[in-house]
C-alpha positions as CSV (number, residue, x, y, z in Angstrom):
1,X,0.0,0.0,0.0
2,X,1.4,3.4,-1.0
3,X,1.3,6.5,1.0
4,X,-1.4,7.8,-1.4
5,X,-3.5,4.7,-0.8
6,X,-3.1,5.2,3.0
7,X,-4.2,8.8,2.7
8,X,-7.1,8.0,0.5
9,X,-8.3,5.4,3.0
10,X,-8.0,7.8,5.9
11,X,-9.9,10.5,4.0
12,X,-12.7,8.0,3.2
13,X,-13.0,7.2,6.9
14,X,-13.2,10.9,7.8
15,X,-15.7,11.6,5.1
16,X,-17.9,8.7,6.3
17,X,-17.8,10.1,9.8
18,X,-18.7,13.6,8.6
19,X,-21.7,12.3,6.7
20,X,-22.9,10.4,9.7
21,X,-22.6,13.5,11.9
22,X,-24.7,15.7,9.6
23,X,-28.3,16.3,10.7
24,X,-31.0,14.4,9.0
25,X,-32.9,16.4,6.4
26,X,-36.1,17.9,7.7
27,X,-39.3,17.0,5.9
28,X,-41.1,20.2,5.0
29,X,-44.8,20.6,5.6
30,X,-47.1,21.4,2.7
31,X,-47.0,25.0,1.6
32,X,-50.5,25.6,3.0
33,X,-49.5,25.5,6.7
34,X,-51.6,27.5,9.1
35,X,-50.3,31.0,9.4
36,X,-51.9,31.2,12.9
37,X,-49.9,28.2,14.0
38,X,-46.7,29.7,12.5
39,X,-47.2,32.8,14.4
40,X,-48.0,30.9,17.6
41,X,-44.9,28.7,17.3
42,X,-42.7,31.7,16.6
43,X,-44.1,33.7,19.5
44,X,-43.6,30.7,21.9
45,X,-40.1,30.2,20.7
46,X,-39.3,33.9,21.1
47,X,-40.6,33.8,24.7
48,X,-38.7,30.6,25.6
49,X,-35.4,32.0,24.2
50,X,-35.9,35.3,26.0
51,X,-36.3,33.4,29.3
52,X,-33.3,31.1,28.6
53,X,-35.8,28.2,28.9
54,X,-34.4,24.8,27.8
55,X,-38.0,23.9,26.6
56,X,-37.0,25.8,23.5
57,X,-35.3,22.6,22.3
58,X,-38.5,20.6,22.7
59,X,-40.5,23.2,20.8
60,X,-37.9,23.2,18.1
61,X,-38.0,19.4,17.8
62,X,-41.8,19.2,17.9
63,X,-42.1,21.9,15.2
64,X,-38.9,21.4,13.2
65,X,-40.7,20.9,9.8
66,X,-42.8,24.0,10.3
67,X,-39.8,26.1,11.4
68,X,-37.6,24.8,8.6
69,X,-40.3,25.8,6.1
70,X,-40.9,29.3,7.5
71,X,-37.2,30.1,8.3
72,X,-35.4,28.3,5.4
73,X,-32.4,30.5,5.4
74,X,-32.0,30.5,9.2
75,X,-33.3,27.2,10.4
76,X,-30.0,25.3,10.6
77,X,-28.2,28.1,12.5
78,X,-31.2,28.4,14.8
79,X,-31.3,24.7,15.4
80,X,-27.6,24.5,16.2
81,X,-27.7,27.5,18.6
82,X,-30.7,26.0,20.5
83,X,-29.1,22.5,20.7
84,X,-25.9,24.1,22.1
85,X,-28.1,26.1,24.6
86,X,-26.9,29.4,23.1
87,X,-30.3,31.0,23.6
88,X,-29.1,34.6,23.2
89,X,-27.6,33.7,19.8
90,X,-30.7,31.7,18.9
91,X,-32.9,34.7,19.8
92,X,-30.7,36.9,17.6
93,X,-31.0,34.5,14.7
94,X,-34.8,34.3,15.2
95,X,-35.1,38.0,15.3
96,X,-33.0,38.4,12.1
97,X,-35.1,35.7,10.3
98,X,-38.4,37.3,11.2
99,X,-37.5,40.9,10.7
100,X,-36.2,40.4,7.1
101,X,-39.6,39.3,6.0
102,X,-38.3,35.8,5.2
103,X,-41.3,34.2,6.9
104,X,-43.9,33.2,4.4
């Protein structure tokens, strides 16, 4: 086995580990989701994040498809911040996402 083969094998192992670590894709709800539900979930999430409440993670998990659909450009960052209990950062991401008019 050459040095190049050894390197290729090591890179293959690393790539496989990275792929396994990636989050699973979120299934998006139909485009006709209820705007009242969207507003309710966003308001609840905002309140939980403002209070540094760990229940924000459960709300995120329970509503991940809806949040991914209404915050497509910000969902992954929001998800990561909440999972790392960085609620201030998550709140900032949520505020940025909702103020830019990116919520359908």
